[in-house]
N, C-alpha and C positions, 0 to 999 in steps of 0.2 A: 219767226223771228229773223231780223236778220242784221248787218253787221256794220258800224256807219262810227267811221274813226277811232276802232278799236274798242269799241265798245258794243256790248249785244243787246238790238233796244226787242222786245216782245210786244205783238201786237195782240193789246185785252176786248177781249168784244166782254165778254160774258167771265164773269170767275162765281164757280156753283157748286157747293160743298153735299158730296155725298156718304154718309156713314155706314160701314158694316160691321155689324155687329156678332159674334160669336158666336151665336144664336144662327148668321147666316139673315136673319131682317135689315130691314135700309130703312132710312131717315133720308129726307134731302132738304139742304133751307135753300131757301126763296134764294132769288145771284144777288149776289151784290153789284147798289150801287153807287158805291162810290167808294173810299179806302186811301190808302197812303203811297205813292208813287216816287221813288228814288229818278231821282233826272242825274247816270251816273258819269254823266260828263262833268258833272258840278262837284260831286262828293269828293272828298278829299278825306279822311278817317284825322289823316298824320296832320290837318288843321285844326281841326277840334280839340286831338289832346294828341302834342307834338311825345311826347315821350313814352302814355302807354298806345298810341294806337286807336285812342274807343271811338266812335263812333257816339257823339251830342245824342242825335234822337236817340240810336238805340237803345242807351243810358238813360233817356227819357220814358222808353217804350215800360211802364208799371206790365201791362198784359204778355212782353217776352212771343210779340209778334214778328216785332223787328231784330232781325238778330246779328251777325257778324259772322259768320257760317265757318265761310272761309279763313275765318284768325283777326289777330290787330292789325288795324291799318289797311284795312280791305273793307270792301261798300256793302252794306249790311241789306242782309236783302228782307223783301218784309212778303209774309204769310200772308198774300190781302185778301182772301177767305176766313180768317180768325179776326181780321181789323175792326177792333168794335168803332173804328171814327172817334176818337176822342182828341185827336192831333196836338196830343200833348208831341210827338216828336215834328212836329211840323213848327211848331213851335222853338226846340230847342234846339234847329239846326242852324247855324254860325252863316252859312253858307245857300242857308235856303235851298237846296236841292233836294230838298223833301217836300211833294204837294201833297195838297187832295186831289185826286182825281173821282172825278164823275163819267160818269158810262151810263148810254141811253139806251 
């Protein structure tokens, strides 16, 4: 993680999900190769919704994997391992701050 211009940038190589069940058994998912990615230097929810501060992309995410965890007027976070690649969030962003991120 590095800081650049007041924004935190996370280096992502691979997103992997592991589930641990109450009986102690585990299940692993294959690494994600593509997911929604937010450019925090471009994202500004008050430009999407000046009165309520709701991010247009988070609002468009029907699977609720993009959320404004820190509240209104704050940029959304993406739960990358749960992203279903529908790209509704990418299409909804008027600032082009959300894009498809592909990792190899």
